[in-house]
Structures are given as C-alpha cells and as structure tokens.
C-alpha positions, 0 to 999 in steps of 0.5 A: 642904238649902240649904247655900251659900257662907259657911255653917258646917257640921259632919259629921253625928253618928256618921259620922266620930269624928275629925270630932267637934267640927270646924266648917267654913265652906263655900267652894264648892258644886259639885253634891253636893260642897262645898269646906270650910275648918276654922273652929275652929282657930288655924292661920294656913293653915286646912285645906281638904277636899272633902265630900259635901253629904248628910254635912253639917248646919248648925252649931248651937252646942251646946257653945260650940266656940270663940271663933273660930267665934263670930267667924265667925258675927258677920261 
C-alpha cells in the first residue's frame, strides 16, 4: 500500500468497532507506522494517534461521512 502524507484513510472494517466511521489524514509516515489526525471532527485541536500501516485502507466515501472530509478532499 502506497500511503503518503495528506492521504485520507480509515481503519480496515472489523478491526476496531470504536473507529467505525472515523476518517484520518496522514501527517507522517515512518516505516510501518503513521501519525494520523482525525479528519471528520469539529474539534479545534484535532486528535492525533499512531497506527500501523497494515491496519489502514484508503478512505472511500461510502456514506458521505461529513462536510469536513469533503473539504479536505477538495484542498
């Protein structure tokens, strides 16, 4: 998988129930790990976390998650 900085990603379906619907923007790629920022939120300071590349997939807008995500895609 060729994930790079700025890509929108989600966790693979079924891995983490509490991540269902969350869309992240990749801030940094470091080997098999990435630093992510929650993209579909109204929070001024967006939560960040570290994830393993193999647990991620490219974001596909299946459910029109939020206007914020669409804004990021069009940037």
